[in-house]
N, C-alpha and C positions, 0 to 999 in steps of 0.2 A: 475557121479551120476546115479544110476540105475533107471530103469523105475518105480520100486516099490516105491522108495523114492520121485519121482516127483509127483506121483498121489495124495498123501495126501496133499502136498504143493499146488498143483493146486486146489484141493477141498477147502482148507482153503482160498485161494485167492478169489475163486468164491463165497464162503460163505460170506466173509467179504464184497465183492463188492455188493452182493445182500442186505446184512444188511444195509450198508451205503446208498445205493440207496433208500431202504425202509424208513429209518429214515429221509433221506433228503426230500423225498416226503411228509412224515407226517409233518415235520417241516414247509415245504413250504405251505402245506395245511392249517396249523394253522395260519401261518403268513398271508396268503392270506385272511383267514376268519376274523382274528381279528386285524391285524396290517397294511397291505398294503392298501394304499388309492385307492379307486375306484371312480373316479369322473364320474358321469353320466350326470349331467346338471350344467352348470355355471349360477348362478342366479344374476340378477340385484338387489341390495339392495332396499328394499321397501321404505326406507327413504333417498335414494341417493340425492334427491333434497331438502331435509329438512335442517333446520337450526341447527347447532351444539348446543348442550346443555352444558352450563358451570356448572362444578361440584361445590357443596357447598364447601366453603373455609375451614372451621374448625368447631370443635365441638361447639354446642350452638351458632353458628353464622347463620345469614340469609343473603340471597342474593335476589336481585330483578333484573330481566332481562326484557328489553323492546324491542319490535320489532313492525314492522308495523302490524303484524298479531295477536300478543298475548302479554299479560302482565302476568308475573308469579312471585310468591313469593315462597321461599323455605327455609328450614333449614335442619338439618341432618336427620329428620324423617318425614318431611311433604313437600308437593308440591301442589300449588294451582294456577290454571290459569282459563281463560274463558272456557276452554274445558275439563280440567282434574284436578281431586283432588285425591291425594294419601296421606294416613296416615299410617305410619308403627309403630307398637308397639312390643316391646320386652317383652316376658312373661317368668317368671321363677316359676316353681312349684316344690314342694318337696325338699328334702335335701339329701346330701351324694350320695350313690349309686342310689337312686331313683329320683334324681333331673332331671328335664326336662326343657330345654331351647328352646324356639321357637319364631318365628317372624311372625306376622300377618300383611299383607298389605291390607288395605281397599282401593279399587280403584273404582272411579266413573268417567265415561267419557260421553261426550255429544253424541258421535257417536261411534258405535262399530268399525269403521274403524281405530280408534286410537290404538286398540289392535292388534299388529302385531307379526309376527314370523320371525326368521332369521336363516340361516344355517351357520355353521362354514365355514370360508373361502369363503362365498357366493357360495358354491357348494353343490349340492345334490349328495349323493352317500354313500358308506360304508367306515367306518374307517377314516372319515374326522373330526377332532376334534380341538377345541380351548377351552380355559377357557371361562366360561359364561361372565366374565367381558371383555374379549377381543372381543367377538362377540357383546356385548352390546355397547362397546365404538366405534367399527367400524360402528355401525348403529345409533349413536347419541342417544342412549337410555337414558331416565331419570330413568326408572325402568325396571328390568328384572329378570326372574327366568329361571332356566334350563328347557328344554322341556322333550320330551319322549325318547331321545337318539335313534331316529329312525335308525341311522346308525349302531347300534349294530346288527340289524336284517335285513332280506331281505324280510319280509312279513309285512302285515298290510296295511291299507288304509291311505295314506299320502296326504292330501290337505293342502297347505300352501299359505296364502294370495290369495286365490281364484284359485290356480293352482293345478291340480292333478299331483303328482309326482310318486306315487306308488299305485297299485291297486291289492293287494294280501290279500283278506279278511282272518282274522285269529282269532279275539278275540273281546271282547267288547271294542269299541272305544269311543272317545269323539268328539262331533261336536260343534263348535262355529258358531253362525249364524250372519248374517248382521244386524239383528234387536236387537242385544245385548243380546240374550239368549244363553243358551248352554244346551245340553242334551247328555246323553250316548245312545249308540245304538249298535246293534249286526252287526258287519261288514259283516257277512255272510247272513244277512237278508235284508240289505238295500244297493242298488248299489251306486257306486260313482256318476253315472249320476243323480240318485235321490237326492243325497246329494247336488250336485251343483245346481240342479234345484230348490231346496227348500231354497237356500240362504246360504249354508254353506261356510264359508270363511277359516276355519282351522279345521283339525282333528288331533287327537293324538291317538296313538296305543300303550298303555302300560297297565294301570289299576292296580288294579281293580277299579270298580265303588265304591265310598264311600257313597254317599248320592243320593237317587233316590226319586223324588216327595216328598221331605222334610223329608224322613225317612232314618236314618242311616242303612247301610248294616252291618250285623254282620256275625259271623261264618266264619272267614277266615282261620281256622285251616288247612284245606286241600288244600288251594290254593297253586299252584306251579307256578314258573316263570322260564323261561329258563336263564341259566347263561353260562359262558364260559365252565364249566365242569359239565354239567348235570343239573338236576332240584333240587330245594330245596324250602322249605317253606319260604315265605317272611313276615310271620305274627309276627316274633320276633321284639323286639324293635330295631329300626334302624333310621338313618336320613331319613327324608321324605320331599317331595315337592308335593304340591297339589293345585288344583284350584277349586273354587266354585263360584256360582252365587246366589245373593240374589234377584235381580230383573233385568230387562233389563238394560244393561250397568253399572251394579253395581256388581263388582267382588270381591272375596276374595282370596288372595294367602297366603299359609302358608308354611314356611320352618322350619323344625325341625332339630336341631343339634343332634348328637348322637355319641356313641362310645367314649365318652370323660369323664373319671372318675371325679366325683364330679362337673361336669359342665352340662352334659346332656347325659342321657342314650339312648335317642331316644324314639320313640313311636311305639307301635304295630299298626296294621291296624285298629283294633277295637277302640283303643284310638283315632287314627287319624280321623276315620269316625265320632265318637261321637263329637270330637272337632268341625268339620265342621258343624254338626247339631246344636251344641250349639251357633255357630256364626250366625245362622239364614239362612243358604243357603238352596236352594231348590234342587240343584244338586251339586255334587262334584266328583272329579276324581283324582286318584293317578297318579302322573307323576314319572319319574325316580328319584331314591333316592340314599341312600348311600353316597359315596364320591362326587356324582354329585350334591347333594342338595345345591343350591347356590341362595342367594338373593342379587341383585345389586341395588344400589340407588345412584343417583347423583355422580357418579364417584368412588364409593367404594363398596366393598363387605361388606354387613351388618352382615352376620352371620359368623360362624366358620366352614367351610366345612370339612367334613370327620373327621379324627382324627389327622390332621396335621396343626392345626391352620387355617390360611388363604390361605393355599396351595390348590388351586382349582384343581379338576380333569377335564381333557378335556371332552367336550360334543359335540354332533353333532348339537344341535339346542337350541334356546331360545324362550321364549314368552316375549314381551317387549312393552313399550310405549315410543314414541318419540313425544313430543308435538310440 
């Protein structure tokens, strides 16, 4: 083979090698960012010493559990004990393509310490996920909703059950306090030390704020949120999860199903904010939505997550109660 013929082949091999190396690096970078688990802290479950909760047996049935510490009664939509009351209501509005189906959980507790958070696999980090129902079951939860999917990002202020796990201020966050109140705040204006000193037990970094001082926020048209592939508006009708507070230790959780023809189209952020105001909250905050939106109660998923029936999407965290 002549020298002239070898050179083009050598260039081709070198070019292919560089291309494959570059593609491999890009693919690894994407996998590292979105798929590969990065465990930073292994966490002891908050309810590890608690008593397991027995799920409701069947539709329209009720159960009564007795223990030295507590007496509770429950059915498929309600739970009542000496310390916790939960009432869940399914609401359907509209018809056809404009139909919306959502679930409202009215939660009252004696002490704010009853409202807890948990991580997937009891580990803090990125890309660590489990279904909401799996995390709830592992923590003996009576009730749970998905959290803010903190593991999708590497920023935000993340305090859970009184422990600071991440301190990278980026957006408007939500703070839950030990006195049973909650309020939104600007992560870049209030330090994590100040939050902890003021009695904050949990923070969430997603948003946007839906209700502030009793008034619904509007004009979400230009709001953007980061996604796997750039930024897009999130004001369109979508599945939603949110939390609100009516008075100390009196919370409201709403999960909206969506992207399911003739069952539920989802809600816009304007509709979601107005719903919380109509429910009488003074503060409300938007949590992770879409396929993540899940409500769990007494051993079962109450809603229809995403567009795949009861097929849950893995999430990094939940908010829950374990009596």
